[in-house]
N, C-alpha and C positions, 0 to 999 in steps of 0.2 A: 687627579686620580679618579674623582667621581665621574668626570666626563668619560673616562676610559671604561669604567664599569657600566655606565648608561649606554655607551656605544656598543659594548659587547652584548649587553642584554637585548638591545634593539636588534642587533644582527642575529641573535639566537631566536628571537620571536619571528623575525622575517624568514629565517632559514627553516624553522619548524613549520611555519605556515606553507612555505613552498613545498616541502616534503609531503605534508598532509594533502595538499592539493594534487600533487602528482600521483600520490597513492590512490586518491579518490577517483581520479580519471580512469584508473585501470579496473575499477569495479563496474561491471556491466549492470545497468538498471534492469529491474525485473519487468518484463513486458506486461502490459495491462491484461488482466484476466488470469494471471498466473497465481495460484494459491501461495500466499506468503507464510501462512502458519496453519496448522491443523490438517486433518485429512479432508480430501475432496469428497463431498457427499453428493452423489449424482442423483439419488432418489430420496424423496422425503422419508423420514423415519416412520415406523408403523404408528398409525393413529394421527399423524400430522395431516391436516386437511387445509386446503387453501381458504383464505378469507372469502366470505360469501358476498362481500360488498364491492365487487370490481366496478370501476367506473364504466359508463356506457361505452361500448366499442372496445373493451379490453377484457382480457382473461388473465388469470394468474398462472405462472409457471415456476417450477422449482429451479433455482439457479445457484451457482457458486460464483459469486462476483463481489465487487466492492460496493459497500453501502456506507452509511455514516458511521458504522461500527468497525469498518475494515473489511478485509476479504472474509466472507463466510457464506454458508448456505442459507438461503431464505426464499420466501415467496416474492415474486416480482411481477407487477402488472405489465402485460405485453399487449400491444395493439392487435386486434383481430385482423386477419388478412383475408 
């Protein structure tokens, strides 16, 4: 009797995992650079100034992209062209 219950439980776990996997494949991943949360801030807020200590050969630009906090608006150093 216990083997029957264990076999049924194992089949339930495997079936659930299969359904979850099939469902997850139908979700399209968010392309890089797409805001995941919050409004897109294309210009810095009033009074927001770039840091003054850009590395040599770089300047700061206001971007809405991924950093170690997630997708958000922030200053990012960009190489001078």
